[in-house]
N, C-alpha and C positions, 0 to 999 in steps of 0.2 A: 526645468531644463533650459539652459541658455545656449543659443546657436549664434556664434559671433564670427564675423569675418575680420581678418586683419590684413592690412596692406603694408608690406615691408617697404620703407621709403627712407632714403637719405640723399644728401646732395653731393656726396663724394664719389659718384660714379666715375670710373676711369675713362670709358669710351665716349660718354656724353655727360659731362659734369652738369649738375643742377637740373637734370632732365625732368624730374617730377614736378618742378615748378615752372618749366617753360610753358609759355602761354599758347593756347589754341583758341581762336575766336575770343580772345580777351580774357580767358580764364585759365588758371594753371591746369596742366595735364592731370594732376592729382585730384583736382576738383571734379573734372569730368569722370574720373574713375569712381570716386565716392558716389557721385550722383547716379551713375549706372547701377551700382550695387544696391542703392536704396530702393530700386524697383523690385528687388527680391521680395517674395511673399513669405519666405521662411527665416530670413535673418532677423535677429533681435537687435543687432547693432553692427556698426562698422567702425573699427579702430585703426588708426594709423600708427604703426609700430616703427618709431624712429629712434635715433640714437641720442646719447647724452653729450655728444660732441657739440661744442658751442656753435660750430658751423651750421648745425641743424636747428638752431633756434628759429631760423626762418620758417622751417616746416611747422614748428609749434605755433608761431605767430599766425601762419596760414590756418591751422586747425582752429585756433581761437577765433579768428575772424569769421570763419564759416560755421562755427559751432559743431565741429567734428571732434569726436573723442580721440585721444592719442595716448600713447605710452612710450616712455623713453627707457632705453636699455643700452647694453654694450654695442659699440659700433662693429667690432670684429667678431665677437661671440654672438652671432645672430641666433643660434640655438637657445642660448640662455635668455636673450632678449625676449624671444617669443614665448618660451616656456614660463618665464617669470611673469609675463603679461597674463598668460592663461591662469596661472596660480593666483595672482593678485586680483584679477577681475572675476574669478570663480567661473570660468568658461567651461561648460560641459562638452560642447561640440565645437571644434575649431575649424573654420574654413580659411585655408591659407591662400592668400593672394599676393601678387607682386606689383611693386610700383611701376614696373615697365610694361604692364598689361592693361592700359586704360580702356580698352574696348571689350573687357570681360562682359559676356552676355548674362544678365541676371536670370534669364530663363534657363540657361544651362546650369547656372549655380543652383537653382531650385531643383533641376532634374537630378543633379549629383547628390545634393543634400537629401532630397526625397528618397533616392535609392538607399542612401546610408540609413535613414530613419527606418525604412521598411526592412532592412536586412542587418540592423545593428547588432543582432545577436549572432550573426554569422561572420561579420567583418569588423576589423578595427579601423581600417583605412580604405576609403573609396575615392577614386580619382579618375580623370580622363587623360592623365599625363604619363602613365607608366609606359605607354606606347604612343607614339605620335600619330594620331589619326585626325584630330581636330587641328585647325590652324594654330600654330604656336602663338601664344598670347591669349588663348582661351582656356588655359589650365585652371582647373578647380580641384582642390585637394581638401577632403573632408575626413576628419578623424576625431576619435575620443581624445579630449585634452590630456587625459591621464597617460596616454601613450607617449606624448612628448615630454611630460614630466619625468617619466621613467627613463627616456633616452637622455635627457639632460642630466639626470643623476648618475647614469652609468657610463657616459662617454667621457674619457679623460679630458681634463681642462686644457691640456696642451695639444689636443687633437686639432690639426689645421682645418679639418672638415667641419668644425663647429661654426664656420662662416656660413654653412648651409643649415637648413632646418629639417624638412621632412625626409631627406635621404636617410636620416638616422632611424627612420621607421621602415622605409621601402627597401633598404639594403639588408633588412633582417626579417625575411619571411619565416624564419624558424621561430621568431618571437611574436610577430604580428600577422594577422590574417588580412591579406591584401586583395583588392578587387579593382580591375581596370575596366572602365566603360569606353567602348570604341564608338567613334562617330558614325551616325547613320550616313547613308550614301550622299545625301545632299549637303552634309557638313564635312565630308571627307576631303579636306584640302590641306594636307600637311605641307604643301609647297607655298602656301600663302602665309607670310609672316606678319602677324598683327601685334607684335611686341616692339618696344622702343629701347634699343640698346645703342644705336648709332645715329648720326645725322640722317642717313638714308631712311632708317626706320621712322624717325620723327617726321620726315617729309611725307612719307607714304601714309602714316596714320593721321597726320594733320589733314591731308587731302580728303580722307574719309569723313572725319568730323565736319570739315567745312562743307562738303557736299550735302550732308543731311541737315546740319544746323542752319545753313543758309536758306534752306527750304522750310524751316520751322519745325523740323523733326529732331527733337532732343532725346527721344527714346526710340532707338532703332535696333533691330536684332541682328544676329550673325547672318541669318538668311538674307536680310536686306543688304548687308555689307557684301556678301558673296555675289548677289545679283548685280550690285553696282560694279564690283571688280571684274565680273565676267564681261562687262561691256567696256571696261577700261583697263585692259590687261597691261598697259604700259606702266600702271601704278605698281602692279605686282613685280614688274621687272626692276623697280627702283632698288629693292632691298633683298631680293631672293638669292643673291650670291654672297651675302654677308656671312662670315664665319660665326657659328653659334656654339659657344663654349659649353652650354648645358647638355649638348648631345652625348658627352662622355658619360653622363649619369643615366642614360636610357639604354636598357639592355636590348630592346627591340626598337629600332628606329628606321622608318622607311622613307626618310626625306634626305 
């Protein structure tokens, strides 16, 4: 049984073009993301799922330089890109990650994956993102790869929402058994945005990386991040008023 995380990444972001390769402390943001996921004890591999667009050749060069596995697929049909990767790489359990979330905590990844493994006969999909309780940017989505293959087969090719992936599972509770894990009290900070979608986000997240890495800490947890931010609330104010388009896909949102 293979457990593989993929990071959806491309350079054509509209709000902050090229963000995944923007540098923080001399290394691309995507490099920081991959390195954090490698601290997971349960993942067998991390794959960058990028596009066949020539513009994204730069991401492929990055992956080759740092010996990171990658897969190339459709730029617009992200559902097919990820589903084709799952099929080609024979991935049993898929952990869906996003290129705009470089601060993903590997301990939380292992908690969600571990819950899925313990309850895999009861649930097809386990995540901490169906309701926003963790800081945005800490989303972990774990599911049986066959679920996405089924969705890819059944969703019409002209469906505009094929630019998204797991919503084709979460929007069909009549087909798939879903479970949401809510944040414990000390992680319950839905008002703290640890994702990178805008220049404000990049400024805030860069400040976090710089704080820890300049002190020689290259593996730091969400708890440490929140402790740092509690003493530096001005950083939270940098990006907490940015419009978040993903909110339309969350039925219960308390931010």
